[in-house]
C-alpha positions in Angstrom: -10.2 0.0 1.3 -9.9 3.7 1.8 -6.2 4.9 1.4 -6.9 7.9 3.5 -7.2 5.7 6.7 -3.7 3.9 5.9 -0.3 5.2 6.8 3.2 3.6 6.0 5.7 4.1 8.7 9.2 3.4 7.0 12.6 3.3 8.6 15.1 4.8 6.5 15.3 7.3 3.5 14.7 6.6 -0.1 18.0 7.1 -2.1 17.2 5.4 -5.4 15.3 7.7 -7.9 13.5 4.7 -9.6 12.0 3.7 -6.3 10.8 7.3 -5.6 9.3 7.4 -9.2 7.5 4.4 -8.7 6.1 5.4 -5.4 5.0 8.7 -6.8 2.9 6.9 -9.4 1.2 4.6 -6.8 0.7 7.7 -4.4 -1.1 9.4 -7.3 -3.4 6.4 -7.5 -4.0 6.3 -3.8 -4.8 9.7 -2.6 -4.7 10.1 1.0 -2.2 7.4 1.7 0.6 8.7 3.9 4.2 7.6 4.1 6.1 8.7 7.1 9.9 8.3 7.1 11.6 7.5 10.4 15.5 7.7 11.1 17.3 4.3 11.1 19.0 3.3 14.1 19.0 -0.1 16.3 15.9 -2.0 16.1 15.1 -0.9 19.7 15.2 2.8 18.9 13.4 2.3 15.6 10.5 0.6 17.6 10.4 3.6 19.9 10.1 5.9 16.9 7.3 3.8 15.5 5.4 3.8 18.8 5.8 7.5 18.9 4.6 8.0 15.3 1.7 5.5 15.9 -1.7 7.2 16.5 -3.9 5.9 19.1 -6.6 4.8 16.9 -4.3 2.9 14.4 -3.8 -0.8 14.2 -0.2 -1.9 13.8 0.7 -4.2 10.8 4.3 -5.2 10.8 6.2 -6.2 7.7 8.2 -9.4 8.6 9.5 -12.4 6.9 7.8 -14.7 9.3 4.4 -12.8 8.7 1.5 -14.2 6.7 2.2 -14.7 2.9 -0.9 -13.6 1.3 -1.8 -13.6 -2.4 -3.1 -10.4 -3.7 -6.9 -11.2 -3.5 -6.2 -12.6 0.1 -4.6 -9.3 1.1 -7.5 -7.3 -0.5 -10.0 -9.4 1.4 -8.1 -9.1 4.7 -8.1 -5.3 4.3 -11.8 -5.4 3.4 -12.4 -7.4 6.6 -10.9 -4.7 8.5 -13.5 -2.4 7.5 -12.9 1.4 8.5 -10.2 0.6 11.0 -7.1 3.0 10.7 -4.0 0.9 9.7 -0.2 1.7 10.0 2.1 -0.6 8.0 5.5 -0.7 9.4 8.7 -1.5 7.4 11.7 -1.7 9.7 15.4 -1.0 9.0 18.3 -3.3 7.9 17.8 -5.4 11.1 13.9 -5.7 10.7 11.4 -5.1 13.4 12.3 -5.2 17.2 10.5 -8.5 18.8 8.5 -6.2 21.0 7.3 -4.4 18.2 6.1 -7.5 16.3 4.5 -8.7 19.4 2.4 -5.5 19.5 1.2 -5.6 15.9 -2.2 -6.6 15.0 -0.6 -9.0 12.5 2.4 -9.6 10.7 2.6 -9.5 6.8 5.5 -11.0 4.6 5.8 -9.7 1.1 7.9 -12.8 0.4 9.9 -15.5 1.9 12.9 -13.5 0.2 14.4 -10.6 1.9 14.1 -7.1 0.2 16.0 -3.8 0.9 13.7 -1.4 2.7 13.2 0.8 -0.3 11.9 -2.1 -2.5 9.7 -3.4 0.3 8.0 0.1 0.3 7.4 0.2 -3.2 6.1 -3.5 -3.3 3.7 -2.8 -0.4 2.4 0.5 -1.9 1.8 -1.5 -5.3 0.0 -4.2 -3.4 -2.2 -1.7 -1.6 -3.0 -0.2 -5.0 -3.8 -3.7 -6.3 -5.9 -4.6 -3.3 -8.0 -1.5 -3.9 -8.5 -2.3 -7.6 -9.5 -5.9 -6.6 -12.0 -4.5 -4.2 -13.4 -2.2 -6.8 -13.4 -4.9 -9.6 -11.0 -2.9 -11.6 -9.1 -4.2 -14.5 -5.6 -3.8 -12.8 -5.5 -7.1 -11.3 -5.4 -10.1 -13.7 -6.0 -13.3 -11.8 
């Protein structure tokens, strides 16, 4: 997994310092990973903003409670299977992703059957991307 080929499109701003601190830690470990914050609005307007921010060569991966629930090793394998494709993970606002955006996604990923605030989902996703990288590299971070 090459973090430079991954972007996170996240609806809403970070308001909690501890989340910002956690993200800063993982972003240092994932040089090249970009996070793009989008203004929160209605799901339809958020979807428009996502599509405007999406690059033509990026595959959209939507975070949704009805998405695939993968273990960390499975996520690492799925990302490795995508090879050198550019990826854009999308975290929606309070009302989730617009159905049309979900339909456009290459695949949907669920971090848990539970629902999390978008800030926490952002931190969890970035940690799992770091974990996936260390799994692929055989590093000691992930303990099975």
